N, C-alpha and C positions, 0 to 999 in steps of 0.2 A: 590325267594331267601330270606333267613332269614338273616338280617343284623347282624354283630358282635355285642357283648354286648356293646362295646364302642360307638356304634351308636344307639342301640335300647333301652338302659337303660337310663332314664332321668338323673340320677345322674352323669353318665359318659358323656353323651352328653353335659351337662352343663359345663364340663371341657374342651371340645374339643378345643375351640379357645384359651384357655390359654396356651395349649401346642403346638400350631401350629401357631406361630406368623409370620413365614416367608412370605414375600410378593413378592419375585422374580418371582415366577411362576404366581401369580395373576396379577402382572404388565404386564407380557407377554400376558396373555389372554385379559386383558383390552385393550391393544393396537390393538387387532385384529378387533374390531368392527369399522365400518366406522362412518361417521358423523351421529348423531342421527336424527330421530329415526330409529334404526335398531331393528329387532326382534331377540331375543336371547333365546335359549333353553339351560339350564344348567342341564344335566343329572347327577344325583348323586350330587346334589347341597349342601348336608350337611347342615351346619348352615347358608348358604345363604350369606356368605361374598361377593362373586363375584356377586351374583344376586343384592344385595343392591348397590354395586359399579356401575354396569351397569345401574341400574335404576336411580341412582343419576346423571348419565350423560345424561339422557333423552331417554334411550332405553326402548323398550317394552320387558319385561322379564318373562319367565316361568321357575320356579325352580321345579325340580322333584327329589324326593328321596324316597327310600323304607322305611326309618326309621322315624316313626312319632315323636320320641324324638328329632331328629335333626331338623325336620320341626318346632317343637314347639319352638326351639331356634331361628330359622330363622324368625318366625312370630313376635318375640318380637322386631325386629329391626325397627328403624325409617323408615317410608315410606313403610312398608311391605304390606300395603293395596293396593299399586300400582303394586304389583307383583302377578302373578298367581302361587300358590303353589299346587303341585299335589303329592300325595303319590302313588308312583308306582316304580317298578324297570325299568331299561332301556329297557329290552326285551319286556315288556308288555305295555309300554306307547303308547297311541294313541290320536291323536288330529286332528282336522280339520285344524289347523294352519300349515303354512309353514314358515320356519325360514331362516334368512340371515346367522346366525351363530349358530352352535350347538357345545357345548363344553362338555367335560367329563374330569374333572380335579382331582387333588389329587390322581392320579394313580388309580382312581376308575375303569378304564378299566381292571385292573389286578384282580379284584374280580370276573370277569367272568371266571369260572373254566372249563366249558365244551364247546365243539365245538358248541353245540346247543345254549347255551347262547350267545356266540360270534356272531354266524350267526344271531340270532334274534335281537341283538343290532345293527348290521350293517344294517339290514332291517329297524329298527327304524330310524337310520340316514337317509337312502335313502328316506324313505316315507315322512319325515318331512322337507326335505331340499328344499329351493327355487332353481330354475334353476341356479342362479348365486351365490348360497350360499356356505359356507364352513363348514366342520366338522373338529374339532381340538381336539386331545387328546394326552396323553403321556403314554409311557410304559418304564419301566426300562430295561437296558441291561441285558440279562440273565447271561453272563459268568463273573460275578464279585464276589468278596468275600463279599457277603451281610451279612454273619454272623458277620464279623468284622465291616462292615460299619454301621450295624443297632444296634450295642451295644449302648444303650442309657438309661440314668437315669436322671430324672429331678424332681424338686419339684415346684408345683404351689400353690398359695394361693387362696383357694376357699371360698365360703360362709360358708362352714362347717369347715374351718380351713385348714392347710397345707395338701397337698396330694402329696405323692411321687409316681411317675410313673416309672416303670422299664420294659424295653422290653427285652425279651429273646427268642432265637430260640428254637423251640420245635421239628422240623423235617426238616432235610436237606437231607434226604435219596432220595428224588425225584428231587433234584437240578440237572441241572439248570432250569428245567421246572416248578417246584412247590416248594415253600418254605412256611413253617408254623412257626408262632411265637405267642407269647402271651404278652399282657400288663398286669402287675400286678399293680393295683391302691391301694395304702396303705392309706386309710382314717384313721382317729383317732379311729373309732369304728368298721371298718371291712376292709377286703381286697377283692376287686372284680377283677376277672381275665377275660379278654376278649381274646379269641382265634381267630386267623386269618390265612387264607391261601391265597396266591397270586399265580397267574399263570404268567410265563414269556415266552412270545412268541418271536420268532425271527422276524426280519424284513421281511423275505420272507413269514412267516406265516401270519402276519398282512396284507401284500399286497394281498395275495391270498384270505383271507376272504373278504377284501374290493372289490376286483375284482368280486367276486361272487355276491356281493350286487349291483354292478353297480357303484362303486366309483373308482375314479382315483386319484392317489397321485400327488399333485401339489407342495408340499414342505416338506422336512424332515430336521428338526433341531436337533442338539445334545446338545444345551445349551439354557438357558433361555434368553440369549441376542439375540437369533435368528440365531446364527452362524450354519453353515452346520454340518450335522451329520458326524462324523468320526468313522468308525467301530472300530478302535483300541484304541481310547481315550475317546469317549463320554460315559456318564453314562445314558443319556436319549435318547429315540427316540420320538421326538415330531412331530406328523403327522398332515398334513393338506390335506384333501381330498375334491374333488368336484364330482358332478355327471358326470359319464364318457361320457354320450351321449350329453353333452352340449359342443357346439363349441364356 
């Protein structure tokens, strides 16, 4: 998988945390780990914010991302030498380690566009999970007006000066299953555009892929406070799976 330019180009990767300051979802994931030391695998770790937070709490952390530019940012953080960083996509990641907690945050699950990628990622989950471990990730609800919800325009102060970022939809023809959009980053000397496509699976589709990989759903939340999923009102599906053959 080739990462979008906002992840693969260093100039854009350096901006990422400036435009993604929200912490509600990060707090949710941090609460999932038990008393340290727990082994944590962050697939699609990006700039490593959660990896650093888990490590600061005494956990053993592996951060995996396909974009070297994002990992470059992650490695700059304090204590990064205590974290194992791996450049790989989720489908191809392989390790001898088994983990208490495997997470895939920031809606990274939705960049898996094909059935083959999704199946391979679920196999990665299953191969690397301890018998009593959990896999946790989120996916957005398909049938919402994401065109309106995603309209966004903000300006951040970078080392190169102010940068205006504008998100615009580029293709809604395949909605609600796929949506394509672009970020236009207006630097003082150039405009860089990053194109993205996300896949929106239904609850039933996710459960079917999980079952094929030998995973069983143990909790489904609809909000970052951990409240239960409500099909008519929730905007998120936050999944927690375990190995199905574990009693």
